[in-house]
Backbone bond lengths (Angstrom), bond angles and torsions (degrees), N, CA, C in turn:
res aa  C-N    CA-C-N  psi(-1)  N-CA   C-N-CA  omega(-1)  CA-C   N-CA-C  phi
1 X - - - 1.459 - - 1.568 110.17 -
2 X 1.274 121.72 147.43 1.427 125.19 -177.27 1.474 110.23 -66.97
3 X 1.311 119.55 129.50 1.443 121.72 178.59 1.564 114.96 -68.18
4 X 1.245 123.17 143.04 1.395 125.72 -177.07 1.680 110.73 -62.36
5 X 1.220 108.57 141.31 1.549 112.76 175.61 1.495 110.48 -73.23
6 X 1.338 114.27 -37.51 1.461 119.24 -178.94 1.612 102.78 -128.58
7 X 1.353 115.34 132.41 1.431 118.46 172.97 1.522 109.96 -140.51
8 X 1.384 112.24 134.38 1.468 119.00 -178.43 1.559 105.45 -123.70
9 X 1.271 113.30 153.05 1.424 123.69 178.47 1.526 106.91 -140.12
10 X 1.345 118.16 114.32 1.465 122.20 178.21 1.442 116.36 57.13
11 X 1.418 118.28 32.04 1.437 120.98 -174.49 1.592 109.20 -67.53
12 X 1.391 110.13 121.09 1.477 116.68 -175.13 1.547 108.40 -133.12
13 X 1.330 118.15 144.72 1.455 123.66 176.16 1.468 110.73 -140.77
14 X 1.389 119.55 120.26 1.440 124.04 174.94 1.516 105.37 -109.07
15 X 1.449 109.42 147.68 1.510 115.54 172.01 1.600 99.92 -125.63
16 X 1.323 110.84 96.68 1.585 116.41 -176.44 1.484 102.41 73.90
17 X 1.347 114.44 -129.59 1.439 121.74 -179.57 1.480 114.42 -86.76
18 X 1.259 118.05 -7.89 1.496 124.35 -175.39 1.569 111.19 -87.90
19 X 1.248 110.80 124.57 1.478 117.59 174.74 1.494 109.48 -85.52
20 X 1.352 119.15 111.96 1.428 124.44 -179.17 1.491 111.12 -89.81
21 X 1.282 118.33 -35.87 1.516 126.86 -179.01 1.525 107.16 -138.47
22 X 1.282 117.85 131.86 1.406 120.65 -167.75 1.617 110.55 -130.43
23 X 1.310 112.12 101.07 1.490 122.47 172.32 1.560 113.08 48.18
24 X 1.293 116.90 65.21 1.509 121.30 -174.35 1.536 106.88 -94.22
25 X 1.300 119.10 121.27 1.429 129.00 170.05 1.564 106.36 -100.37
26 X 1.361 121.26 128.45 1.354 124.55 -168.76 1.501 112.61 -156.88
27 X 1.369 117.43 136.80 1.423 120.49 174.75 1.530 107.33 -133.11
28 X 1.310 114.41 121.63 1.446 121.80 179.37 1.563 113.19 -121.13
29 X 1.360 117.76 143.41 1.444 121.94 -166.12 1.471 111.22 -122.26
30 X 1.369 112.66 152.79 1.513 120.74 174.82 1.534 106.61 -57.10
31 X 1.313 111.57 147.78 1.572 120.34 173.87 1.521 116.16 79.22
32 X 1.359 116.13 2.22 1.397 116.50 -179.71 1.508 113.27 -115.44
33 X 1.405 117.83 149.33 1.464 122.04 170.92 1.476 106.26 -102.00
34 X 1.362 113.31 118.29 1.470 119.70 178.18 1.484 111.55 -111.02
35 X 1.272 116.05 134.16 1.388 120.84 -179.20 1.499 118.11 -106.31
36 X 1.287 117.11 126.04 1.524 123.05 173.52 1.556 105.17 -89.60
37 X 1.269 118.38 118.11 1.445 127.31 171.00 1.419 116.97 -111.81
38 X 1.288 120.76 133.19 1.440 122.82 175.97 1.499 109.21 174.32
39 X 1.348 113.06 161.74 1.555 119.34 -178.49 1.545 108.97 -69.20
40 X 1.319 112.88 173.01 1.444 121.64 172.51 1.544 110.85 -56.66
41 X 1.314 115.53 134.22 1.504 112.58 175.71 1.563 110.44 87.13
42 X 1.276 119.04 2.59 1.508 122.23 -177.13 1.464 113.59 -79.21
43 X 1.401 119.04 -9.39 1.445 117.17 -178.80 1.546 115.68 99.88
44 X 1.290 121.53 3.48 1.423 124.09 -171.93 1.535 108.96 -71.32
45 X 1.303 118.24 -45.68 1.507 120.09 -177.81 1.548 106.90 -72.05
46 X 1.249 120.73 -36.89 1.502 123.43 179.14 1.576 106.31 -65.20
47 X 1.223 118.74 -37.60 1.469 120.70 176.54 1.561 110.36 -64.63
48 X 1.252 117.36 -52.85 1.537 123.33 171.53 1.485 112.83 -48.99
49 X 1.308 116.06 -45.16 1.620 120.36 178.99 1.462 110.45 -62.06
50 X 1.393 118.30 -36.73 1.448 119.28 177.74 1.497 112.84 -75.15
51 X 1.335 123.25 -41.09 1.329 127.13 174.30 1.508 117.98 -60.75
52 X 1.390 113.34 -25.87 1.487 119.22 -175.33 1.639 104.05 -103.29
53 X 1.344 117.71 17.61 1.497 121.33 174.31 1.528 111.66 61.24
54 X 1.278 119.43 26.66 1.453 118.88 178.76 1.606 106.99 -90.48
55 X 1.156 123.17 -32.33 1.469 126.34 172.58 1.524 110.45 -134.86
56 X 1.335 115.54 152.82 1.517 121.74 -177.69 1.533 109.79 -89.81
57 X 1.296 113.79 141.75 1.531 114.18 172.69 1.586 114.28 -69.35
58 X 1.271 111.04 157.27 1.521 113.24 173.42 1.507 110.81 -68.41
59 X 1.321 116.10 -41.15 1.511 128.98 172.56 1.410 112.17 -152.65
60 X 1.362 112.73 172.43 1.456 121.93 -175.69 1.539 115.15 97.94
61 X 1.273 114.24 177.69 1.479 120.09 -173.13 1.533 106.05 -129.98
62 X 1.366 113.26 143.21 1.452 120.70 173.70 1.555 109.23 -134.60
63 X 1.256 114.47 130.99 1.523 118.89 176.53 1.554 104.12 -124.46
64 X 1.315 114.71 127.60 1.432 124.52 -179.88 1.571 110.58 -121.95
65 X 1.287 112.14 106.38 1.525 120.08 178.29 1.554 108.01 54.23
66 X 1.437 114.97 45.78 1.362 119.64 175.60 1.563 117.35 84.92
67 X 1.348 115.99 -5.41 1.430 121.87 -176.23 1.603 105.36 -107.34
68 X 1.253 113.65 130.77 1.520 117.08 -176.25 1.565 107.59 -90.38
69 X 1.349 115.29 131.77 1.460 117.07 178.63 1.536 111.77 -61.37
70 X 1.305 115.01 134.84 1.414 124.64 179.65 1.541 111.81 103.27
71 X 1.361 120.97 -13.73 1.435 127.33 -174.82 1.501 105.50 -100.50
72 X 1.317 122.81 -46.87 1.462 126.50 -179.70 1.529 110.58 -144.51
73 X 1.262 114.02 72.43 1.546 118.17 -174.02 1.543 112.25 -64.14
74 X 1.434 112.40 -35.41 1.536 113.15 177.60 1.555 110.31 -62.36
75 X 1.240 118.51 -35.65 1.514 120.10 -178.45 1.531 109.08 -70.68
76 X 1.265 117.48 -32.96 1.470 117.90 174.68 1.516 113.48 -71.62
77 X 1.321 117.54 -42.14 1.453 124.93 176.09 1.541 107.17 -51.70
78 X 1.418 113.52 -47.37 1.490 116.77 -177.13 1.477 117.30 -64.37
79 X 1.324 116.39 -14.07 1.525 119.98 176.92 1.431 112.82 -93.35
80 X 1.362 119.60 -1.66 1.518 123.84 -167.91 1.563 110.10 -120.01
81 X 1.271 111.94 135.22 1.569 119.13 162.32 1.448 107.79 -108.76
82 X 1.332 115.53 132.40 1.467 120.65 -178.09 1.472 111.12 -128.67
83 X 1.485 111.02 119.62 1.482 118.20 178.18 1.542 102.87 -102.05
84 X 1.300 118.46 118.29 1.478 122.40 177.79 1.477 109.79 -85.94
85 X 1.408 117.82 163.46 1.335 122.91 -174.24 1.501 114.94 -55.71
86 X 1.369 114.69 -37.43 1.431 118.56 178.61 1.515 111.84 -127.35
87 X 1.326 117.68 76.29 1.460 124.61 -175.26 1.496 112.09 -68.53
88 X 1.259 120.83 132.16 1.507 122.58 -178.14 1.544 109.76 -104.13
89 X 1.262 112.18 154.13 1.478 121.82 175.39 1.581 106.04 -128.81
90 X 1.288 114.76 158.78 1.396 119.06 170.51 1.490 114.30 -77.95
91 X 1.293 115.87 102.53 1.533 119.34 -158.27 1.557 111.18 -66.10
92 X 1.254 119.35 -27.86 1.527 123.03 -179.47 1.573 112.05 -79.45
93 X 1.397 111.67 -12.34 1.496 115.67 -179.07 1.501 108.43 -92.30
94 X 1.364 116.10 154.48 1.456 118.88 170.06 1.490 111.16 -74.66
95 X 1.279 113.07 174.73 1.507 117.42 -178.42 1.574 107.11 -70.36
96 X 1.373 116.18 -38.39 1.492 116.23 174.48 1.540 115.28 -61.42
97 X 1.373 114.53 -37.32 1.419 119.49 179.71 1.548 112.66 -72.11
98 X 1.289 115.51 -33.52 1.539 121.42 178.06 1.601 105.91 -67.83
99 X 1.337 119.52 -44.79 1.437 123.74 -177.92 1.606 108.30 -68.84
100 X 1.290 114.57 -39.96 1.452 120.43 178.63 1.496 111.11 -55.06
101 X 1.291 116.43 -49.05 1.538 120.61 177.39 1.495 111.85 -51.66
102 X 1.352 117.30 -47.89 1.456 122.43 -176.15 1.557 109.29 -72.30
103 X 1.327 118.27 -38.28 1.447 124.17 179.21 1.610 104.62 -58.65
104 X 1.224 121.05 -45.55 1.427 126.34 -179.83 1.623 108.99 -65.44
105 X 1.219 118.24 -43.88 1.528 122.42 177.68 1.572 109.66 -61.49
106 X 1.326 119.32 -38.43 1.355 121.41 173.19 1.448 120.03 -83.07
107 X 1.371 115.60 -2.19 1.474 126.30 178.26 1.525 109.00 50.98
108 X 1.300 115.24 51.09 1.560 121.60 171.49 1.417 111.20 -72.59
109 X 1.374 112.25 132.39 1.553 118.64 179.34 1.533 108.36 -81.94
110 X 1.318 117.61 -22.06 1.504 119.20 -179.34 1.609 107.40 -116.61
111 X 1.313 116.01 40.84 1.480 116.68 -178.12 1.473 116.34 -54.79
112 X 1.382 117.39 -44.39 1.439 115.18 -177.75 1.451 116.99 -63.15
113 X 1.384 113.84 -42.08 1.506 121.89 179.50 1.473 106.11 -61.82
114 X 1.331 116.59 -50.27 1.505 122.87 -174.52 1.552 110.09 -59.34
115 X 1.326 118.58 -43.78 1.434 117.95 178.65 1.488 115.07 -65.68
116 X 1.291 116.77 -37.22 1.434 122.75 177.72 1.585 107.89 -65.59
117 X 1.349 114.78 -40.79 1.523 117.56 179.04 1.467 113.44 -59.03
118 X 1.340 114.27 -45.52 1.467 120.43 -172.48 1.520 110.15 -79.57
119 X 1.334 118.19 -36.41 1.539 118.23 179.59 1.471 106.61 -66.44
120 X 1.386 123.95 -31.55 1.458 122.93 173.91 1.461 110.94 -74.66
121 X 1.307 120.94 -32.99 1.436 125.12 176.83 1.551 110.60 -56.77
122 X 1.348 113.35 -47.08 1.448 118.26 -171.77 1.571 114.84 -93.17
123 X 1.454 108.77 2.29 1.473 114.77 173.98 1.533 112.24 82.71
124 X 1.282 121.24 24.42 1.426 122.11 -174.78 1.532 114.92 -119.35
125 X 1.403 114.20 5.95 1.432 116.89 -178.02 1.524 112.78 -56.95
126 X 1.377 115.08 -40.60 1.482 118.58 -174.53 1.604 109.10 -70.64
127 X 1.333 117.66 -14.30 1.595 120.84 -177.31 1.623 105.27 -108.77
128 X 1.276 118.83 10.89 1.595 121.02 -172.50 1.507 111.17 -56.91
129 X 1.298 114.51 -26.39 1.566 112.48 -171.64 1.578 107.21 -107.73
130 X 1.323 118.30 16.49 1.474 123.07 171.44 1.540 113.49 -94.30
131 X 1.283 118.30 140.35 1.394 121.62 178.71 1.567 112.58 -63.18
132 X 1.337 118.02 137.18 1.571 115.30 -170.16 1.460 111.71 -67.97
133 X 1.381 116.93 -15.63 1.455 118.37 175.77 1.587 113.01 -61.47
134 X 1.260 115.77 -21.64 1.549 121.25 176.75 1.498 110.16 -84.89
135 X 1.298 119.33 -8.25 1.436 120.75 179.01 1.530 117.77 -73.00
136 X 1.240 118.66 147.92 1.458 122.22 171.99 1.538 109.04 -80.57
137 X 1.286 117.68 166.13 1.440 122.38 -170.66 1.575 106.57 -62.32
138 X 1.303 116.65 -39.89 1.446 118.21 179.72 1.426 111.14 -66.28
139 X 1.355 123.00 -38.10 1.488 122.71 178.29 1.547 108.20 -68.25
140 X 1.257 118.61 -37.64 1.483 121.14 178.49 1.425 112.54 -62.21
141 X 1.405 115.34 -41.25 1.455 117.54 176.41 1.543 114.22 -68.48
142 X 1.442 116.49 -33.58 1.397 116.93 175.04 1.496 112.62 -64.62
143 X 1.430 115.04 -39.67 1.424 118.04 177.54 1.506 114.66 -63.02
144 X 1.295 111.81 -32.00 1.577 118.13 -178.42 1.486 106.22 -72.41
145 X 1.315 121.06 -34.49 1.484 124.46 176.13 1.586 109.81 -68.06
146 X 1.349 115.46 -39.52 1.416 115.47 175.78 1.555 110.50 -60.92
147 X 1.379 115.24 -49.00 1.458 120.60 179.91 1.672 112.23 -57.64
148 X 1.346 115.74 -32.72 1.380 120.42 175.48 1.517 113.76 -68.83
149 X 1.330 115.20 -32.25 1.491 118.41 178.58 1.461 115.00 -89.37
150 X 1.305 117.48 0.30 1.491 121.09 -168.29 1.542 110.51 -59.74
151 X 1.315 120.82 -42.45 1.506 120.59 -173.94 1.523 112.69 -95.51
152 X 1.340 113.50 19.62 1.519 119.19 176.78 1.521 112.71 55.74
153 X 1.339 116.26 54.87 1.360 117.57 -179.37 1.599 110.67 -70.00
154 X 1.337 115.08 156.84 1.423 120.90 172.83 1.489 114.23 -81.66
155 X 1.262 117.11 -26.40 1.497 126.06 -177.89 1.415 111.66 -127.61
156 X 1.385 114.46 129.20 1.547 119.96 178.06 1.504 103.34 -115.39
157 X 1.460 112.70 130.72 1.418 122.28 166.96 1.504 111.27 -103.33
158 X 1.290 119.88 117.74 1.493 121.23 -178.53 1.508 109.96 -115.75
159 X 1.231 119.83 105.01 1.497 127.37 -173.41 1.464 109.03 -94.09
160 X 1.378 116.99 104.57 1.454 122.09 178.57 1.582 111.64 52.96
161 X 1.282 122.32 55.86 1.422 120.23 -171.20 1.475 119.61 -70.34
162 X 1.381 112.84 -18.65 1.505 120.31 167.99 1.389 122.66 -99.51
163 X 1.406 117.98 9.34 1.436 123.69 -175.42 1.506 109.34 -66.41
164 X 1.365 116.76 128.47 1.334 127.61 176.20 1.500 115.63 79.83
165 X 1.302 116.99 9.10 1.411 118.96 -179.63 1.531 111.17 -98.43
166 X 1.381 115.32 150.33 1.361 120.69 173.31 1.511 115.87 -67.40
167 X 1.307 126.41 162.04 1.369 128.19 -174.57 1.611 110.49 -51.49
168 X 1.321 117.85 -45.34 1.470 118.45 -178.32 1.413 111.28 -65.47
169 X 1.366 121.57 -46.79 1.392 123.31 176.62 1.488 115.32 -59.22
170 X 1.333 117.32 -40.02 1.416 125.79 -179.07 1.553 104.88 -60.93
171 X 1.279 114.87 -48.01 1.590 113.60 179.01 1.445 110.61 -63.42
172 X 1.350 124.29 -40.38 1.360 120.34 175.42 1.547 116.61 -51.64
173 X 1.453 109.59 -50.84 1.412 115.18 172.72 1.509 119.00 -54.71
174 X 1.379 113.31 -49.72 1.443 117.65 175.30 1.466 116.02 -56.87
175 X 1.293 117.38 -40.81 1.501 119.63 177.34 1.494 111.84 -65.44
176 X 1.355 119.17 -34.28 1.427 124.92 174.30 1.477 113.12 -64.85
177 X 1.275 116.41 -46.36 1.495 120.06 -179.30 1.549 108.96 -66.93
178 X 1.348 116.43 -37.14 1.535 118.81 179.85 1.548 106.78 -64.08
179 X 1.297 118.65 -36.41 1.436 123.24 -170.54 1.598 109.84 -73.23
180 X 1.359 114.69 -17.04 1.415 120.18 179.35 1.556 110.15 -83.39
181 X 1.303 118.21 -11.37 1.487 125.03 -179.09 1.610 107.52 -50.79
182 X 1.402 113.67 -44.60 1.412 118.46 -174.10 1.477 119.63 -74.49
183 X 1.376 113.01 -2.33 1.562 120.15 -176.57 1.515 106.88 -86.92
184 X 1.361 121.74 -4.52 1.472 119.96 174.57 1.528 110.58 80.48
185 X 1.342 122.88 9.92 1.425 120.98 177.49 1.482 110.05 -84.52
186 X 1.291 117.81 159.55 1.423 123.82 162.45 1.591 110.59 -82.97
187 X 1.313 121.81 124.95 1.303 126.49 -179.44 1.528 109.49 -118.24
188 X 1.262 119.44 118.21 1.398 128.38 178.22 1.521 110.73 -106.18
189 X 1.363 115.75 113.37 1.520 123.87 -170.84 1.485 108.78 -109.22
190 X 1.234 115.46 115.22 1.491 119.75 175.58 1.515 109.05 -102.17
191 X 1.308 116.16 118.50 1.458 120.04 -165.04 1.583 109.68 -149.92
192 X 1.401 115.29 147.62 1.465 122.24 163.21 1.482 111.41 -92.74
193 X 1.248 120.94 -8.55 1.509 126.31 -171.13 1.576 106.76 -87.36
194 X 1.328 116.22 99.09 1.385 119.47 -173.59 1.584 109.85 -70.16
195 X 1.294 117.99 -34.58 1.420 120.28 175.70 1.544 110.33 -64.46
196 X 1.195 115.86 -40.83 1.499 120.35 177.21 1.484 111.78 -58.91
197 X 1.355 113.43 -47.58 1.475 122.40 176.76 1.569 110.29 -57.06
198 X 1.299 115.27 -48.49 1.434 120.91 179.64 1.504 115.26 -59.15
199 X 1.385 116.74 -39.12 1.349 122.73 -177.94 1.590 113.35 -75.01
200 X 1.303 114.51 -39.70 1.539 121.70 -169.73 1.461 113.54 -94.55
201 X 1.395 117.77 -37.48 1.446 121.12 -162.65 1.541 112.75 -77.50
202 X 1.259 119.33 144.03 1.446 121.80 165.53 1.532 115.11 -81.45
203 X 1.477 107.98 -36.34 1.344 116.46 172.41 1.510 108.76 -143.34
204 X 1.285 117.05 158.82 1.460 122.37 177.07 1.523 111.49 -133.18
205 X 1.389 114.04 143.98 1.409 112.04 172.50 1.601 109.42 -121.81
206 X 1.307 114.27 124.62 1.445 119.67 -170.53 1.492 102.53 -89.29
207 X 1.342 115.79 127.38 1.495 121.46 -159.95 1.458 109.74 -130.15
208 X 1.348 117.36 131.61 1.432 121.70 169.73 1.579 106.40 -150.20
209 X 1.245 116.73 87.96 1.454 127.23 -171.11 1.490 111.52 67.69
210 X 1.299 119.14 -38.72 1.479 124.12 173.78 1.531 106.06 -129.43
211 X 1.325 113.60 164.04 1.469 120.94 179.89 1.617 106.09 -76.05
212 X 1.315 118.69 119.90 1.387 123.54 -179.23 1.622 115.01 -88.34
213 X 1.357 103.26 -28.25 1.469 108.48 -176.15 1.620 107.72 -172.53
214 X 1.335 112.40 133.43 1.498 118.40 174.59 1.470 108.32 -124.78
215 X 1.325 117.62 130.53 1.496 123.88 174.33 1.465 111.17 -172.24
216 X 1.375 113.34 176.51 1.491 112.55 171.62 1.517 112.02 -74.13
217 X 1.221 120.05 152.91 1.521 122.72 -172.54 1.553 108.94 -55.57
218 X 1.375 113.74 -45.77 1.521 119.32 -174.64 1.571 109.45 -71.51
219 X 1.305 118.12 -23.45 1.494 114.38 175.32 1.530 111.18 -81.65
220 X 1.369 116.98 -29.31 1.436 118.81 176.76 1.569 108.22 -64.12
221 X 1.308 114.69 -43.36 1.400 118.48 178.32 1.479 117.12 -64.42
222 X 1.358 114.76 -45.32 1.402 120.26 173.26 1.466 115.73 -63.25
223 X 1.344 123.04 -43.11 1.374 123.58 -178.55 1.548 112.58 -67.73
224 X 1.413 115.62 -26.16 1.395 117.88 -170.61 1.508 110.72 -100.79
225 X 1.444 116.56 6.30 1.363 114.60 -179.75 1.492 120.82 -77.39
226 X 1.360 113.04 4.90 1.428 117.37 175.82 1.538 115.61 75.06
227 X 1.280 117.98 17.23 1.456 123.90 179.06 1.540 108.16 50.87
228 X 1.257 118.29 48.14 1.401 129.98 -176.22 1.506 119.43 -108.60
229 X 1.386 119.59 125.74 1.412 121.75 -173.49 1.521 107.87 -123.55
230 X 1.314 113.93 149.99 1.521 120.55 173.69 1.499 108.79 -117.41
231 X 1.358 114.71 128.71 1.434 120.63 -179.56 1.498 103.75 -118.79
232 X 1.339 116.85 121.61 1.485 122.90 175.80 1.615 105.16 -94.82
233 X 1.277 112.52 126.41 1.455 121.06 179.32 1.538 116.40 -105.11
234 X 1.280 117.49 162.72 1.438 119.85 175.95 1.519 113.51 -64.81
235 X 1.280 117.25 -32.19 1.470 128.01 178.37 1.589 110.42 -148.66
236 X 1.309 113.59 156.99 1.556 113.45 178.62 1.479 113.79 -57.98
237 X 1.360 120.01 128.77 1.391 121.55 175.02 1.549 115.83 -58.64
238 X 1.301 114.56 138.98 1.462 117.57 -175.76 1.581 110.81 -73.83
239 X 1.293 114.32 166.45 1.491 119.73 177.32 1.649 109.13 -60.06
240 X 1.203 112.23 -42.27 1.511 115.61 177.89 1.425 115.14 -60.64
241 X 1.324 119.34 -40.14 1.507 123.57 173.13 1.529 108.25 -62.75
242 X 1.368 118.73 -48.07 1.483 120.53 -178.67 1.511 111.54 -60.97
243 X 1.387 116.81 -35.99 1.455 119.40 -178.97 1.497 109.93 -62.69
244 X 1.371 116.06 -41.33 1.484 119.92 -176.43 1.466 108.80 -74.50
245 X 1.330 122.26 -29.96 1.502 124.11 175.21 1.475 111.89 -66.03
246 X 1.344 111.25 -42.42 1.507 116.99 -179.54 1.572 112.81 -67.77
247 X 1.355 117.21 -30.95 1.397 120.64 172.68 1.595 112.22 -67.57
248 X 1.338 111.32 -35.73 1.497 116.21 -177.28 1.549 108.46 -74.78
249 X 1.315 122.06 -29.70 1.433 121.35 -177.97 1.688 104.71 -130.73
250 X 1.364 113.34 73.44 1.490 117.45 -178.35 1.544 109.07 -60.03
251 X 1.360 108.70 142.07 1.440 113.17 176.88 1.484 122.48 81.15
252 X 1.382 115.17 -6.78 1.412 121.71 -178.33 1.524 108.96 -95.12
253 X 1.348 120.77 154.16 1.462 124.38 -173.32 1.574 107.49 -90.74
254 X 1.377 117.28 139.64 1.436 119.51 171.67 1.441 107.63 -136.17
255 X 1.396 113.50 132.10 1.463 117.18 -176.81 1.545 102.76 -124.81
256 X 1.355 113.93 135.55 1.484 121.56 174.86 1.500 109.77 -113.04
257 X 1.420 114.18 125.61 1.456 116.56 176.93 1.532 101.19 -130.69
258 X 1.382 119.53 101.66 1.412 127.11 -178.07 1.613 109.65 59.18
259 X 1.260 121.90 -119.70 1.400 128.33 -176.31 1.643 110.06 -85.11
260 X 1.311 116.14 -5.46 1.490 122.71 -175.45 1.501 112.73 -99.34
261 X 1.372 116.63 128.21 1.448 121.86 172.37 1.567 109.29 -113.88
262 X 1.317 119.85 120.85 1.376 125.74 171.08 1.465 111.26 -100.64
263 X 1.317 115.50 130.44 1.427 125.20 -179.66 1.468 117.11 -127.11
264 X 1.319 117.44 132.09 1.442 125.08 -177.22 1.599 103.38 -98.13
265 X 1.328 117.25 112.75 1.448 123.53 -170.69 1.485 112.20 -114.94
266 X 1.282 119.51 163.40 1.522 120.79 178.67 1.522 107.25 -79.86
267 X 1.380 116.34 -43.87 1.486 116.11 -175.13 1.557 101.48 -136.69
268 X 1.372 118.20 120.74 1.461 115.63 -177.50 1.514 110.24 -69.08
269 X 1.328 118.92 -43.76 1.485 124.07 -176.06 1.475 111.13 -61.15
270 X 1.329 116.19 -36.97 1.479 117.59 -177.92 1.508 111.44 -89.82
271 X 1.375 121.35 -38.98 1.414 121.83 -172.89 1.493 119.35 -87.69
272 X 1.437 116.11 -25.56 1.312 119.15 -178.40 1.528 116.54 -63.71
273 X 1.354 115.93 -42.09 1.558 119.65 -179.73 1.637 105.30 -64.63
274 X 1.334 116.08 -38.74 1.440 117.67 179.09 1.509 117.80 -60.76
275 X 1.331 109.84 -43.97 1.499 121.26 174.94 1.620 110.38 -61.82
276 X 1.267 116.95 -49.16 1.505 117.58 179.63 1.540 111.03 -63.19
277 X 1.384 113.82 -38.44 1.469 114.92 -179.81 1.488 110.87 -61.40
278 X 1.287 118.70 -44.06 1.442 121.07 179.87 1.630 113.93 -66.55
279 X 1.277 110.78 -35.94 1.509 112.86 178.52 1.561 108.65 -67.41
280 X 1.378 116.97 -39.86 1.504 120.34 176.61 1.472 111.26 -60.03
281 X 1.357 114.81 -45.74 1.521 121.46 -179.17 1.508 109.42 -61.23
282 X 1.330 117.88 -24.08 1.504 120.58 -178.11 1.522 108.70 -96.61
283 X 1.332 116.54 18.57 1.485 123.96 178.73 1.555 113.24 65.10
284 X 1.327 119.78 31.20 1.476 125.03 177.96 1.490 103.90 -91.36
285 X 1.299 117.56 122.58 1.531 119.48 175.03 1.510 108.59 -77.53
286 X 1.316 121.14 109.49 1.397 124.99 -179.61 1.540 107.34 -92.88
287 X 1.394 113.16 115.45 1.492 119.68 -176.99 1.465 115.62 -92.20
288 X 1.341 116.64 -34.59 1.512 120.51 -178.88 1.576 108.88 -156.37
289 X 1.313 112.78 148.39 1.410 119.22 -178.18 1.648 103.29 -131.46
290 X 1.359 112.67 126.36 1.481 117.80 -172.60 1.531 109.99 -141.30
291 X 1.451 117.75 121.51 1.384 116.40 170.55 1.611 109.69 -72.67
292 X 1.342 111.79 144.00 1.489 121.53 -177.15 1.524 106.47 -95.19
293 X 1.285 114.42 106.01 1.541 121.10 176.04 1.563 106.37 -92.97
294 X 1.338 108.51 147.72 1.532 117.97 170.34 1.527 108.48 -88.32
295 X 1.285 115.41 151.06 1.441 117.93 170.77 1.556 111.23 -69.21
296 X 1.291 116.84 157.20 1.457 118.08 170.16 1.538 114.79 -57.62
297 X 1.388 114.71 -29.20 1.456 115.42 172.17 1.483 115.10 -59.00
298 X 1.402 114.72 -46.20 1.427 120.40 177.09 1.490 117.79 -58.40
299 X 1.393 114.50 -40.56 1.444 122.47 175.21 1.533 110.84 -61.38
300 X 1.389 114.66 -47.24 1.433 122.55 -175.98 1.516 108.32 -59.77
301 X 1.391 114.71 -48.53 1.517 114.86 -174.31 1.550 108.50 -70.18
302 X 1.262 122.16 -28.58 1.497 123.31 173.63 1.426 112.08 -58.65
303 X 1.320 118.67 -39.22 1.420 125.63 -171.72 1.552 109.99 -85.68
304 X 1.301 119.28 -45.39 1.516 122.97 -175.18 1.462 113.92 -95.59
305 X 1.424 115.81 -16.70 1.435 117.80 -176.64 1.457 112.24 97.27
306 X 1.408 116.99 142.38 1.437 120.38 178.17 1.501 110.21 -90.19
307 X 1.378 111.94 117.48 1.566 115.83 -175.78 1.572 113.66 -63.88
308 X 1.296 118.31 -11.38 1.446 120.62 179.88 1.549 107.57 -87.67
309 X 1.265 116.15 -15.00 1.498 117.75 176.18 1.607 103.23 84.59
310 X 1.251 124.16 7.91 1.486 123.06 -176.93 1.501 109.45 -85.97
């Protein structure tokens, strides 16, 4: 099995008496987009700062591409590209001048070619000689991603990459992040945007000081849907039919709304065909059978709590 590119064991960070991150065990792999989901103050950014060797953990262990945190932090930083929530550019400099500065800091031997490659990748090559103060927010974010990719990092940390952007700019940035999937890097996406995480991420970790759950978005939705199925019938099922169904599945909930029957079952794959078979045998015309999935938002709120208290 492929070794994880990032591995943590008991990763913990305190700020005084406050526990910001509590005993996180995590394995992240090359070629995946991993999403950190959690409310403000959940510890997502603190975790990224520890993984990128910006701050030290209070306790626990971190290994990044074979290098243990605390032993050679400069080597770790060289493997990482970090996009902060509010990346800044030198506004009076052009896009090319901004990237040239960072190319020189990274001592890139192929800086000119690399800058051209990235500005074309993010769609800014034709605006390379314009001062960044003239750029829209979406363009500035795309330039920031190009800067993050400049030194060919193995790991990308993107902290709220679409924060404050309009829908069109957000889509441009999402499409760009998605296009990076094929480059084989590990991309760690820190976001409040649950739709964004569902679209982009191979796995997500729902986070509130500690990791509450890690899985693929579709698995989280499937596992949390309560084993519920909706059956659309040709006509409302009779009380006699419902009585027989309840005998067949004692203790399970059945709700009828017009021609629709919702059933809470133990095992959808096993029980749904049995339920449909008995309905058909009772001369109920079954038109459509549909598992009821929850949105990622619903799963998220169940795990971290609804801030509205509803």
